[in-house]
Each structure stands twice: as structure tokens, then as C-alpha cells.
ZAMARGU-4260 file (C-alpha; in steps of 0.2 Angstrom, whole numbers, plus 5000, padded with zeros to 4 digits):
<rodrens>
0) 4797/4599/5175 | 4779/4598/5169 | 4773/4584/5158 | 4758/4582/5147 | 4748/4573/5160
5) 4746/4584/5175 | 4738/4602/5175 | 4732/4614/5188 | 4718/4626/5183 | 4707/4638/5192
10) 4697/4641/5176 | 4686/4626/5174 | 4681/4608/5180 | 4671/4594/5173 | 4659/4586/5185
15) 4653/4569/5180 | 4646/4559/5194 | 4631/4547/5198 | 4621/4562/5204 | 4627/4577/5193
20) 4633/4581/5176 | 4640/4599/5175 | 4655/4610/5170 | 4661/4623/5184 | 4667/4639/5176
25) 4676/4650/5189 | 4665/4644/5203 | 4649/4645/5193 | 4639/4631/5186 | 4639/4632/5167
30) 4621/4627/5166 | 4617/4643/5177 | 4627/4654/5166 | 4618/4647/5150 | 4602/4652/5158
35) 4607/4669/5166 | 4623/4676/5158 | 4628/4683/5141 | 4642/4678/5131 | 4652/4694/5135
40) 4649/4691/5154 | 4655/4673/5152 | 4670/4678/5143 | 4674/4692/5156 | 4671/4679/5170
45) 4683/4666/5162 | 4697/4679/5160 | 4696/4688/5177 | 4688/4675/5189 | 4673/4687/5193
50) 4658/4694/5184 | 4658/4711/5176 | 4648/4726/5181 | 4633/4729/5170 | 4643/4743/5162
55) 4658/4732/5158 | 4646/4719/5151 | 4637/4731/5140 | 4654/4738/5134 | 4662/4722/5130
60) 4646/4716/5121 | 4648/4732/5111 | 4666/4728/5107 | 4661/4711/5100 | 4648/4720/5089
65) 4660/4733/5083 | 4673/4720/5078 | 4661/4707/5070 | 4664/4713/5052 | 4673/4727/5041
70) 4668/4722/5024 | 4680/4712/5013 | 4695/4713/5024 | 4710/4702/5022 | 4703/4689/5033
75) 4686/4689/5024 | 4696/4688/5007 | 4704/4672/5014 | 4687/4665/5019 | 4680/4668/5002
80) 4696/4661/4993 | 4695/4646/5003 | 4677/4644/4998 | 4681/4645/4980 | 4694/4631/4982
85) 4682/4620/4991 | 4692/4621/5008 | 4683/4618/5024 | 4675/4631/5036 | 4688/4627/5050
90) 4702/4629/5038 | 4695/4646/5032 | 4692/4652/5049 | 4709/4647/5055 | 4717/4655/5039
95) 4707/4671/5042 | 4713/4672/5060 | 4731/4670/5055 | 4730/4686/5044 | 4729/4696/5060
100) 4746/4705/5065 | 4753/4722/5069 | 4747/4729/5053 | 4729/4722/5053 | 4719/4720/5069
105) 4734/4718/5081 | 4739/4736/5083 | 4730/4738/5099 | 4742/4727/5109 | 4757/4738/5107
110) 4746/4754/5110 | 4740/4746/5126 | 4758/4744/5132 | 4762/4762/5127 | 4746/4768/5136
115) 4751/4759/5152 | 4769/4765/5151 | 4763/4783/5149 | 4751/4783/5164 | 4764/4774/5175
120) 4777/4788/5170 | 4765/4802/5176 | 4757/4793/5190 | 4768/4779/5197 | 4758/4777/5213
125) 4741/4776/5204 | 4726/4784/5212 | 4716/4798/5205 | 4723/4805/5189 | 4719/4823/5185
130) 4717/4831/5168 | 4735/4839/5169 | 4742/4821/5172 | 4732/4814/5157 | 4739/4828/5146
135) 4757/4825/5151 | 4755/4807/5148 | 4748/4810/5131 | 4763/4821/5127 | 4775/4807/5133
140) 4766/4794/5123 | 4768/4804/5107 | 4786/4809/5111 | 4791/4790/5114 | 4783/4785/5097
145) 4791/4799/5087 | 4808/4795/5095 | 4807/4777/5090 | 4802/4782/5072 | 4787/4771/5073
150) 4769/4775/5067 | 4757/4779/5081 | 4747/4763/5083 | 4728/4764/5086 | 4725/4780/5075
155) 4720/4782/5057 | 4712/4770/5045 | 4714/4769/5026 | 4695/4764/5023 | 4688/4779/5032
160) 4691/4798/5035 | 4686/4794/5053 | 4683/4776/5059 | 4664/4776/5064 | 4666/4762/5076
165) 4678/4771/5088 | 4667/4786/5094 | 4652/4774/5095 | 4662/4762/5106 | 4668/4776/5117
170) 4651/4783/5119 | 4645/4766/5126 | 4660/4765/5137 | 4657/4782/5144 | 4638/4781/5146
175) 4639/4764/5155 | 4653/4769/5167 | 4666/4757/5160 | 4677/4771/5153 | 4692/4776/5164
180) 4709/4784/5163 | 4715/4775/5148 | 4700/4780/5138 | 4703/4798/5144 | 4721/4796/5139
185) 4717/4790/5122 | 4705/4805/5119 | 4719/4817/5125 | 4732/4808/5113 | 4720/4810/5098
190) 4719/4829/5102 | 4737/4831/5105 | 4742/4821/5089 | 4730/4833/5079 | 4738/4848/5087
195) 4756/4842/5082 | 4751/4836/5065 | 4740/4851/5060 | 4726/4839/5055 | 4715/4826/5063
200) 4721/4808/5065 | 4706/4800/5073 | 4706/4785/5084 | 4703/4768/5076 | 4695/4752/5082
205) 4712/4745/5088 | 4714/4761/5098 | 4697/4761/5107 | 4697/4742/5110 | 4715/4744/5118
210) 4709/4758/5130 | 4693/4749/5135 | 4703/4733/5138 | 4715/4742/5150 | 4700/4751/5159
215) 4693/4734/5162 | 4709/4729/5170 | 4712/4715/5157 | 4729/4710/5151 | 4735/4719/5135
220) 4736/4702/5126 | 4717/4702/5126 | 4716/4717/5114 | 4720/4708/5097 | 4709/4693/5103
225) 4694/4704/5106 | 4696/4710/5088 | 4700/4693/5079 | 4687/4682/5089 | 4671/4691/5083
230) 4679/4694/5066 | 4680/4675/5064 | 4662/4676/5061 | 4665/4688/5047 | 4676/4675/5039
235) 4662/4662/5041 | 4649/4674/5034 | 4660/4678/5019 | 4665/4660/5016 | 4647/4655/5016
240) 4641/4669/5004 | 4656/4665/4992 | 4651/4646/4993 | 4633/4650/4989 | 4638/4661/4974
245) 4646/4645/4967 | 4663/4653/4962 | 4678/4642/4958 | 4696/4645/4959 | 4698/4664/4963
250) 4715/4670/4957 | 4725/4685/4952 | 4724/4687/4933 | 4741/4686/4924 | 4738/4703/4916
255) 4739/4710/4934 | 4755/4702/4938 | 4772/4711/4933 | 4787/4699/4932 | 4803/4708/4937
260) 4815/4693/4936 | 4827/4688/4922 | 4821/4679/4907 | 4830/4664/4900 | 4843/4666/4886
</rodrens>
């Protein structure tokens, strides 16, 4: 049984002695990382225990950039509402992050699990995966989703005819060498989905981040976090802008609310 006083961690260690003040992060001095590493490299190191390749670091940095804002999203609305009520920035950021779920920002994790299952089905022993296996996996993925009656996660977006962030991220991953079988499977699934539906249903931000996370051999649980953590800066920016505009008490006007309950006698 574990209590609240004893922990074991391979992530970090505080050093405070007569001769040294330091923090060790996965075997690296934090002071060295501050001087030499990017935020994306440090995040990758913390999660995996080793530094990313240059291509992985460039792609992860692009992921953070792609997810930093998407206009007045629900999390940004929360940030702005909190500003109008005089609530603190920490509360606004926490409230914005709590808006993330399977519908907004969290669709990448279930897709990551589907992508993993599909590739394991066609190539249980791993190794090189040819185009025929990728195509078979794409068909399997869509069949599984259709049979469950669920919507295909990671595809389509109400705000755009085609999410502009996804192809840009895919290009960075492919150019830098970070794209692998999961990005290939995602592209094949997009094509197969369009063939079956008779119309394009493009990859969205959750979809491409899911594939990139898997190609970096990171856990599926990282997908939503890689969207919501940079997006927290969006909540901050919108909070600060709203506060600067001096708004007070954002609310829903009563003429926009339809009461459907009973009236008293």
C-alpha cells in the first residue's frame, strides 16, 4: 500500500547541496536544457526519457503551434466570460481546459486507439507495413466505426470545409521524417471514407495530432493533452483581451431563452 509520503520517479530530481542547486530532468540538467533545448524537446524528453530526433522536435513544435488557438472556441468563451465576471486567470484557464472532451479537442484519443487496433489487426507482428496492408487497415477502421454506430473521430469540422491545420501539420511531419505508418493510415482512411460517402470528409486537427503522436511512439493519452495545453494560451489571450475591453457580466439575453416548463396556476 502506498501513502502520501513516499514516491519513486524517473522523471525529475531536485538537487540542493552546498555546491550545487539544480533540477535533474530525465538525466539532464535543467539549466542545460534551458540553454540548449526547446520547449517541444523538453516535453518529449520528459514523456519518453530520451531526446527527440530533429524531425520529431520540429513536428511537435508545429503541433503546439497548430493547436494554440481556433478563434472563439468554447474554451475561449469560458476565458472571456470569466474575465467579464472578474474571475482570476488560473480559474479561467482551468475552466477552459475542463471544456475539452470527446466532442471538442478530445476526439484524437479514441481515434488513436482505433488506428492502433487497425494496424495491429493487419500487421500483428509489426515490421514494415506495405500499402496493401495500410489500405486493408483503413477499411477495417471504417468498418469497425460503422458497426458501432459511432461517428468517425478525427474527421470533419463545422467551422471549415477543410481544416487548414491538418494538411500543414502533415506536410511538416512528412518533410521532417516524423510521419510513419499511422500518418499513412490516416491519409488512406480519409480517401476510403470519401469513396464510401461519395464526398470528402477531411482530416481535422484531432485526427492528424493522433497519428503524429502514435508515429512518435507516445501513448494515446497524450493526444488530447497536446491539443489542450497549447490551447490554454488561447484561453489566456481571450481572457486578457476581454478584460481589456472592460466588459461586465456576459450573459444570455432573456429573449434568446425559450422556457419549455409549466407555468404556475
